[in-house]
C-alpha positions in Angstrom: -18.5 -42.9 61.8 -19.0 -41.9 58.5 -21.7 -43.5 56.8 -21.3 -44.8 52.8 -23.3 -42.0 50.5 -24.2 -45.3 48.9 -26.2 -45.8 51.6 -27.8 -42.6 52.2 -31.4 -43.0 50.0 -32.0 -45.9 52.6 -30.6 -46.0 55.6 -31.9 -44.6 58.9 -30.6 -40.8 60.1 -27.3 -40.4 61.4 -27.2 -37.6 64.6 -26.4 -34.7 63.1 -29.8 -35.2 60.8 -32.2 -35.3 64.0 -32.6 -32.2 64.7 -33.0 -30.4 61.0 -35.9 -33.8 61.1 -37.3 -33.2 64.1 -37.9 -30.1 63.0 -39.5 -30.9 58.9 -41.8 -33.1 60.9 -43.1 -30.2 62.7 -43.6 -28.7 59.9 -45.6 -31.3 58.6 -49.2 -30.2 58.1 -50.7 -34.3 57.7 -48.3 -34.9 60.9 -50.1 -31.9 62.5 -53.1 -33.4 62.2 -52.3 -36.8 63.4 -50.9 -34.9 66.4 -54.2 -32.8 66.8 -56.0 -36.3 66.5 -54.7 -36.8 69.8 -54.6 -33.7 72.1 -57.1 -31.9 70.2 -58.0 -29.7 72.8 -54.3 -28.3 72.8 -52.6 -26.3 70.8 -50.3 -26.1 67.6 -48.2 -23.3 68.9 -48.3 -25.7 72.8 -48.2 -29.3 71.1 -45.4 -28.0 69.3 -43.7 -26.4 72.2 -44.2 -29.5 74.2 -42.7 -31.9 71.6 -39.8 -29.6 71.4 -39.3 -29.3 75.0 -39.3 -33.4 75.3 -36.6 -33.5 72.4 -34.3 -31.8 74.4 -30.9 -34.0 74.6 -32.0 -35.6 72.0 -29.4 -36.9 69.3 -29.6 -40.5 68.2 -32.0 -42.4 66.7 -31.6 -44.5 70.0 -32.7 -42.0 72.0 -35.6 -40.7 70.2 -37.1 -44.4 70.5 -36.4 -44.6 74.2 -37.6 -40.8 74.6 -40.6 -41.2 72.8 -41.6 -44.5 71.1 -40.6 -46.2 74.2 -43.3 -45.0 76.5 -46.0 -45.0 73.5 -44.7 -48.8 73.0 -45.8 -49.6 76.4 -48.3 -48.2 77.2 -49.9 -50.2 73.3 -48.7 -53.6 75.8 -51.1 -52.2 78.7 -53.8 -50.7 76.9 -54.0 -53.7 74.3 -52.5 -56.7 75.3 -52.5 -59.3 78.3 -48.9 -58.7 78.4 -46.3 -59.4 76.6 -42.9 -60.9 77.3 -40.1 -63.5 76.0 -40.6 -67.0 76.3 -38.6 -67.9 79.5 -34.7 -68.8 79.2 -35.4 -67.7 75.4 -33.2 -64.8 75.6 -30.1 -66.7 77.5 -28.6 -67.8 74.3 -28.4 -64.1 73.4 -25.4 -62.6 74.1 -25.2 -58.9 74.8 -22.5 -58.1 74.0 -23.3 -59.7 70.3 -24.8 -58.4 67.7 -27.9 -60.0 65.6 -29.8 -60.2 62.7 -33.4 -61.1 64.2 -35.1 -62.9 61.0 -39.2 -64.2 62.2 -42.0 -64.6 61.3 -44.3 -61.7 60.3 -47.8 -60.9 62.8 -48.4 -57.6 62.8 -47.1 -54.2 60.2 -45.7 -52.0 63.5 -45.5 -53.8 66.2 -44.0 -56.5 66.0 -39.8 -55.0 65.8 -41.3 -52.2 67.8 -42.5 -55.2 71.0 -38.9 -56.7 70.7 -37.3 -52.7 71.3 -38.9 -52.8 73.9 -37.9 -55.9 75.6 -34.6 -55.9 74.9 -34.1 -52.3 76.2 -35.9 -54.2 79.3 -34.2 -57.2 79.3 -31.0 -55.2 79.9 -29.0 -55.0 76.2 -27.6 -51.7 74.6 -29.8 -51.0 72.0 -32.4 -51.8 70.0 -32.7 -52.9 66.0 -32.5 -51.4 62.6 -35.5 -51.8 60.9 -36.5 -52.9 57.7 -40.2 -50.8 56.0 -41.3 -51.4 53.1 -41.3 -48.2 51.0 -45.3 -49.1 50.0 -46.0 -48.1 53.9 -44.1 -44.7 53.7 -47.0 -43.3 51.9 -46.4 -39.7 53.3 -43.9 -37.6 54.1 -44.2 -37.5 57.4 -44.3 -41.6 57.6 -41.0 -41.9 56.6 -39.5 -39.5 57.9 -40.9 -40.4 61.0 -39.2 -44.2 60.3 -35.9 -43.2 59.8 -35.6 -41.3 63.1 -37.0 -44.1 64.7 -33.7 -46.4 62.9 -35.8 -47.6 60.1 -34.6 -48.3 57.1 -36.5 -48.9 53.4 -36.9 -51.6 51.0 -37.7 -51.1 47.9 -41.3 -52.5 46.7 -42.8 -52.6 43.2 -39.3 -52.8 41.0 -38.5 -54.2 38.0 -36.8 -57.5 38.2 -32.9 -55.7 36.9 -34.0 -53.1 39.2 -35.7 -55.5 42.5 -32.1 -57.0 42.5 -30.0 -54.0 42.8 -31.6 -52.6 45.1 -31.3 -56.1 47.0 -27.8 -55.9 46.2 -27.7 -52.2 47.7 -29.7 -53.9 51.1 -27.8 -56.4 51.5 -24.6 -54.7 51.9 -26.4 -52.1 53.9 -27.2 -55.0 56.6 -24.1 -56.4 57.0 -22.6 -52.5 57.2 -25.1 -52.5 60.2 -24.3 -55.3 62.1 -20.5 -55.0 61.8 -19.6 -52.1 61.6 -22.5 -50.1 63.4 -22.4 -53.3 65.4 -26.4 -52.2 65.3 -28.9 -55.6 65.4 -31.3 -55.9 62.4 -34.9 -57.4 62.3 -36.5 -58.4 59.7 -39.4 -60.1 58.8 -39.0 -63.8 56.8 -41.0 -63.0 53.9 -42.2 -60.8 52.4 -45.6 -59.4 54.6 -47.4 -61.7 56.4 -48.4 -65.2 55.7 -52.3 -63.8 55.9 -52.8 -68.2 56.8 -50.3 -68.3 59.6 -48.5 -70.6 58.3 -45.4 -69.3 58.4 -42.7 -69.6 56.1 -39.4 -68.9 55.5 -38.7 -66.7 51.5 -35.5 -68.3 50.0 -34.9 -64.7 48.7 -34.6 -63.7 51.4 -31.5 -65.6 52.6 -30.3 -65.1 48.7 -30.8 -60.8 49.8 -28.9 -61.2 53.1 -26.1 -63.3 51.6 -25.8 -61.0 49.2 -23.4 -58.6 50.9 -20.7 -60.9 52.9 -21.1 -64.5 54.9 -24.0 -65.5 56.5 -22.9 -66.1 59.4 -21.3 -62.3 59.6 -25.5 -61.6 60.3 -24.9 -64.0 63.3 -28.5 -64.8 61.9 -31.0 -65.8 65.3 -34.2 -67.6 64.2 -37.4 -65.3 66.3 -40.9 -66.7 67.0 -43.3 -63.9 67.9 -47.0 -65.4 69.3 -50.2 -63.5 69.8 -53.3 -65.0 71.2 -55.8 -63.1 69.2 -54.3 -60.7 65.4 -56.8 -58.4 65.7 -56.8 -58.4 62.1 -56.9 -61.5 61.2 -61.0 -60.1 60.3 -59.3 -58.3 57.9 -57.0 -60.9 56.3 -59.9 -62.7 56.5 -61.8 -60.0 54.5 -58.9 -59.9 52.1 -59.1 -64.1 51.1 -63.0 -63.8 49.5 -62.0 -60.4 47.6 -58.6 -62.3 46.2 -61.0 -65.2 45.8 -63.7 -63.7 43.9 -61.9 -61.6 42.3 -58.4 -62.5 41.7 -56.8 -59.8 40.2 -58.1 -57.4 43.3 -55.2 -55.9 44.8 -54.9 -53.1 48.0 -55.0 -49.3 48.3 -52.8 -47.5 50.9 -56.0 -46.9 52.5 -56.1 -51.3 53.1 -52.7 -51.0 54.0 -52.8 -47.7 56.4 -56.4 -49.3 58.1 -54.5 -52.7 58.8 -51.2 -50.6 60.7 -54.4 -48.6 62.7 -56.5 -52.2 63.9 -53.1 -54.0 64.5 -51.3 -51.7 66.6 -54.6 -50.3 68.4 -56.5 -54.2 68.1 -56.9 -56.4 71.2 -54.1 -59.1 70.6 -53.9 -60.7 74.9 -51.1 -62.9 75.3 -47.5 -61.7 73.1 -44.7 -64.1 73.3 -41.3 -63.9 71.6 -39.2 -66.9 71.7 -35.0 -67.0 70.2 -33.1 -70.1 69.1 -29.9 -70.8 69.3 -28.2 -68.0 67.0 -28.0 -70.7 63.4 -24.1 -69.9 63.6 -24.4 -72.7 66.2 -25.4 -75.3 63.1 -25.3 -73.6 60.4 -21.8 -75.0 59.0 -23.9 -78.6 58.5 -25.1 -77.1 55.3 -22.0 -76.1 53.6 -21.6 -79.1 51.7 -24.4 -78.3 49.8 -25.2 -77.4 45.5 -25.9 -73.9 46.1 -29.1 -75.1 44.2 -30.0 -76.8 47.5 -28.2 -74.5 50.1 -30.4 -72.0 50.8 -34.0 -74.2 50.3 -32.5 -76.1 53.0 -31.7 -73.7 55.2 -35.0 -71.8 55.3 -36.3 -75.5 56.4 -34.4 -75.3 59.3 -35.3 -71.8 60.1 -38.7 -72.2 59.5 -37.9 -75.5 62.2 -36.2 -73.9 64.4 -39.3 -70.7 64.4 -42.1 -73.3 63.9 -41.1 -75.2 67.1 -40.9 -72.3 69.3 -44.5 -70.9 68.7 -46.3 -70.4 72.4 -50.2 -71.8 72.3 -52.6 -70.8 73.3 -56.1 -72.0 74.0 -57.9 -70.4 71.2 -55.3 -72.3 68.8 -55.9 -75.8 69.5 -59.7 -75.4 69.9 -59.5 -73.8 65.7 -57.9 -77.0 64.9 -60.0 -79.4 67.0 -62.8 -77.3 65.2 -61.4 -77.9 62.1 -61.5 -81.4 62.3 -64.8 -81.7 63.8 -62.8 -83.6 67.0 -61.9 -83.1 70.5 -58.3 -84.5 69.7 -56.7 -81.6 71.6 -59.5 -80.4 74.0 -57.6 -81.4 77.5 -55.2 -77.7 76.1 -58.4 -75.8 76.9 -61.6 -75.3 79.4 -65.5 -75.1 78.2 -64.6 -71.5 79.4 -62.2 -71.1 77.0 -64.5 -72.1 74.1 -67.1 -70.1 74.4 -64.6 -67.5 75.6 -63.1 -67.8 72.0 -66.2 -68.8 70.1 -68.2 -65.4 71.4 -64.3 -63.4 70.0 -64.8 -65.0 66.7 -68.6 -63.5 66.2 -67.5 -60.6 67.1 -64.3 -60.9 64.5 -67.3 -62.0 61.5 -68.9 -58.9 62.6 -66.8 -57.0 61.9 -66.6 -57.5 58.0 -68.3 -56.2 55.5 -68.8 -57.1 51.8 -71.8 -57.1 49.2 -71.2 -61.5 49.3 -70.6 -61.9 52.2 -69.5 -65.3 52.6 -69.5 -66.3 56.8 -68.8 -69.8 56.3 -66.0 -69.7 54.3 -64.6 -66.4 56.5 -64.8 -68.3 59.6 -63.4 -71.1 58.5 -60.5 -68.6 57.1 -59.7 -67.6 60.7 -60.1 -70.6 62.2 -57.2 -72.1 59.5 -55.0 -69.0 61.0 -55.4 -70.1 64.6 -54.8 -73.6 64.3 -51.6 -72.9 61.6 -49.6 -72.3 64.6 -50.6 -75.7 65.9 -49.8 -78.1 62.9 -46.4 -76.7 62.3 -45.5 -76.9 66.0 -46.3 -80.4 66.1 -44.0 -81.3 62.3 -41.2 -79.7 64.1 -41.6 -81.8 67.4 -42.1 -84.7 64.9 -39.2 -83.5 62.7 -37.2 -83.2 65.4 
């Protein structure tokens, strides 16, 4: 299938582009430095030779994921989590013969979609997901090249109002094309950027963007909840809260983004659970009579309801809420040992923050709030049911 030319700047690589992209990746000096950091004892020629050998038979981005990325992600799961799984029964509502647009809360810049890819393959699905990645993260040419080999399409950031509208329309048309014509799954976050306080809310703008390219029902949207027992970037998020409090003009640097990516990948996450709700096509017609001015707000609220109901809650979530409220209302969800473990974890995370005027009570409250909000949101969603 020939992909329309209008998508050439944002789409993943096609099969006939993979070999050249791979050679260009190996020729990139910065990429070679990264490789050297992983295997410093191997000479460049040997490294490249081994990679070329491993690349034999790789024709498509899916082949590339299965050959190169799946083993890496499985290693991360073994090394830096206590297990990563679909919640019992949650994937049963997702038909393997169909394609979906997974819209989820956003916990990790890199791993949210990478974990999903591995679990879909392990669950017997014939393909993974194409993912939207902000061009603010494509800091170096080798990163852009690598993610396009890995089924990523580009989300353009930092544009003028007119440019943003045009870019959103183009991206929406591409997503509809990918699902309906290429028969690919899509993963996209429910909002731009991660919710720093873990109170996940779907942005109307994301749903409006998805609707620009055609009927939303064509996308077969599935609300997906991602739950991490521990967020390795929690201390970085808390640090950013103080930096913005002390200096409202503060903005993260490119290096900050890289630090977040590295910490998210290599940091300890505890248990990781994904829960897929029923596709929105099973209920979206209930909203069809609403005026356009109310439709997307109601759709976002229903998406939030489904995502919040899907949280997997851990002892640390209940401990954090009780600490914030100064109560023991949820003590039946944790033990004294759980509480000691979480306190030790908190101290360790706070110790990683190095600010000139470090406000430890404020930082502690921010981290506790991140862990407490999923409990609050799930309780509210359960009551609203």
